[in-house]
NUZAKE-11958 format. One record per residue: x, y, z of N, C-alpha, C in turn; residue number from 1. Coordinates in Angstrom, 3 decimals, always signed. Each point is the difference from the previous one (the first is absolute). Layout:
PT     n_px     n_py     n_pz    ca_px    ca_py    ca_pz     c_px     c_py     c_pz  nr
PT        X        Y        Z        X        Y        Z        X        Y        Z NUM
...
! end
This chain:
PT     n_px     n_py     n_pz    ca_px    ca_py    ca_pz     c_px     c_py     c_pz  nr
PT   -1.102  -23.141  -16.543   +0.164   +0.414   +1.345   -0.697   +1.416   +0.114   1
PT   -1.072   -0.252   +1.046   -0.629   +1.469   +0.371   +0.575   +0.498   +1.446   2
PT   +0.450   +1.368   -0.150   +0.530   +0.688   +1.346   -1.234   +0.978   +0.450   3
PT   -0.566   -0.084   +1.110   -0.874   +0.904   +0.616   +0.409   +1.377   -0.032   4
PT   +0.032   +0.770   -0.739   +0.636   +1.390   -0.067   -1.202   +0.961   +0.074   5
PT   -0.119   +0.951   +0.930   -0.860   +0.900   -0.068   +0.551   +1.412   -0.630   6
PT   -0.283   +0.104   -1.263   +0.239   +1.070   -0.804   -0.879   +1.363   +0.379   7
PT   +0.656   +1.120   +0.317   -0.795   +1.100   +0.271   +0.262   +1.087   -1.038   8
PT   -0.789   +0.666   -0.624   +0.057   +0.942   -1.038   +0.975   +1.258   +0.751   9
PT   +0.987   +0.399   -0.605   +0.634   +1.159   +0.356   +0.265   +1.014   -0.863  10
PT   +0.516   +1.119   +0.323   +0.122   +1.088   -0.840   +1.172   +0.072   -0.949  11
PT   +1.186   -0.541   +0.601   +1.243   -0.158   -0.724   +0.491   -1.290   -0.241  12
PT   +0.482   -0.443   -0.833   +0.258   -1.424   -0.430   +1.263   -0.468   +0.863  13
PT   +1.120   +0.777   +0.331   +1.169   -0.612   +0.714   -0.551   -0.008   +1.592  14
PT   -0.437   +1.207   +0.379   -0.246   +0.034   +1.576   -1.194   -1.141   +0.094  15
PT   -0.997   +0.112   -0.910   -1.147   -1.096   +0.301   +0.408   -1.483   +0.017  16
PT   +0.929   -0.089   -0.893   +0.463   -1.646   +0.049   +0.951   -0.123   +1.316  17
PT   +0.739   +0.926   +0.460   +0.895   -0.210   +1.104   -1.132   -0.174   +1.394  18
PT   -0.945   +0.911   +0.104   -1.007   -0.161   +1.005   -0.744   -1.327   -0.066  19
PT   -0.485   -0.436   -1.124   -0.673   -1.249   -0.140   +0.945   -1.294   +0.282  20
PT   +1.045   +0.010   -0.225   +1.106   -1.174   +0.209   +0.328   +0.179   +1.528  21
PT   +0.199   +1.144   +0.531   +0.450   +0.121   +1.571   -1.241   -0.604   +0.822  22
PT   -0.983   +0.453   -0.492   -1.506   -0.275   +0.644   -0.164   -1.681   -0.240  23
PT   +0.325   -0.437   -1.045   -0.155   -1.474   -0.046   +0.991   -0.726   +0.871  24
PT   +1.220   +0.337   +0.427   +0.773   -0.533   +0.743   +0.142   +0.453   +1.350  25
PT   -1.203   +0.799   +0.387   -0.333   +0.134   +1.499   +0.633   +1.356   +0.388  26
PT   +0.280   +0.938   -0.847   +0.524   +1.246   +0.465   -1.194   +0.996   -0.736  27
PT   -0.987   +0.441   +0.731   -0.986   +0.733   -0.641   +0.233   +1.553   +0.175  28
PT   +0.559   +0.464   -1.341   +0.474   +1.317   -0.136   -0.980   +0.592   -0.930  29
PT   -0.305   +1.338   +0.036   -0.938   +0.753   -1.152   +1.035   +0.341   -1.177  30
PT   -0.664   +0.352   -0.909   +0.672   +0.184   -1.536   +0.777   +1.453   +0.582  31
PT   -0.679   +1.067   +0.561   +0.784   +1.175   +0.166   +1.418   -0.195   +0.949  32
PT   -0.188   -1.060   +0.831   +1.299   -0.216   +0.741   +0.890   -0.730   -0.873  33
PT   -0.243   -0.888   -0.756   +0.903   -0.797   -1.024   +0.531   +1.183   -1.013  34
PT   -0.778   +0.883   -0.379   +0.455   +1.119   -1.032   +1.046   +0.771   +0.778  35
PT   -0.408   +0.631   +1.392   +1.052   +0.395   +0.721   +1.315   -0.640   +0.079  36
PT   -0.048   -1.241   +0.451   +1.314   -0.837   +0.180   +0.663   -0.079   -1.227  37
PT   -0.655   -0.056   -1.183   +0.642   -0.330   -1.249   +0.742   +1.426   -0.228  38
PT   -0.634   +1.283   +0.020   +0.683   +1.053   -0.212   +1.143   +0.471   +0.899  39
PT   -0.111   -0.869   +1.238   +1.089   +0.400   +1.108   +1.298   -0.846   -0.469  40
PT   -0.149   -0.813   -0.791   +1.056   -0.868   -0.375   +0.802   +0.433   -1.278  41
! end
Protein backbone atom coordinates (compact mmCIF):
# COMPACT_ATOMS: atom_id res chain seq x y z
CA UNK A 1 0.00 0.00 0.00
CA UNK A 2 1.41 3.38 -1.00
CA UNK A 3 0.38 6.47 0.96
CA UNK A 4 1.13 9.85 -0.69
CA UNK A 5 3.09 11.43 2.16
CA UNK A 6 5.06 14.60 1.44
CA UNK A 7 8.13 14.34 3.69
CA UNK A 8 10.03 17.57 4.31
CA UNK A 9 13.51 17.65 5.81
CA UNK A 10 13.47 19.28 9.25
CA UNK A 11 16.11 20.25 11.81
CA UNK A 12 14.82 18.17 14.75
CA UNK A 13 13.43 14.64 14.61
CA UNK A 14 10.44 14.89 16.96
CA UNK A 15 9.16 18.32 15.96
CA UNK A 16 9.81 17.55 12.30
CA UNK A 17 7.73 14.36 12.44
CA UNK A 18 4.95 16.21 14.28
CA UNK A 19 4.95 19.00 11.71
CA UNK A 20 4.96 16.56 8.78
CA UNK A 21 2.15 14.41 10.20
CA UNK A 22 -0.07 17.38 11.05
CA UNK A 23 0.54 18.86 7.59
CA UNK A 24 -0.40 15.48 6.06
CA UNK A 25 -3.73 15.55 7.93
CA UNK A 26 -4.57 19.12 6.91
CA UNK A 27 -3.11 21.26 9.71
CA UNK A 28 -0.13 23.09 8.19
CA UNK A 29 2.15 24.16 11.04
CA UNK A 30 5.85 24.94 10.88
CA UNK A 31 8.52 22.97 12.67
CA UNK A 32 9.31 25.87 15.08
CA UNK A 33 5.62 26.02 16.03
CA UNK A 34 5.54 22.25 16.64
CA UNK A 35 8.72 22.59 18.73
CA UNK A 36 7.15 25.40 20.77
CA UNK A 37 3.91 23.49 21.34
CA UNK A 38 5.91 20.46 22.46
CA UNK A 39 7.97 22.46 24.93
CA UNK A 40 4.80 23.99 26.37
CA UNK A 41 3.39 20.57 27.17
